[in-house]
C-alpha positions, 0 to 999 in steps of 0.5 A: 240113634241115627240108624233108627232114624234112617230105617224110619226114613227108608220105610216111609220112602218105601210106603210112599212109592208103593202108594205112588208108583207113578212117581218112580223114575222112568227106568224103574217105572218101565219094569213095573209090569214085569217085576211088580211094584214091590221089587221096583220100589225096593230096587229104586230105594236100594240104589239111593245114596244116603244124601239122595234118600235124604233129599227125596225124603225132604222133597216129599215129606217136608213142606217147603215153607218150613225151615229145619235148623241144624 
């Protein structure tokens, strides 16, 4: 169950950064011309820790006015 959620989260992050390569950190954005968007986005996401990926997902997709109850 959790693996399906994690996969979906990573797919959404990948799609977001493919549509918004300007949101990549400078280290990855600097390589866009040479390596291409797909490689830079994939490298960025591959380097994320689980917690960082969740934080970025929350920052991008969860409105700040919403509160998720655990």
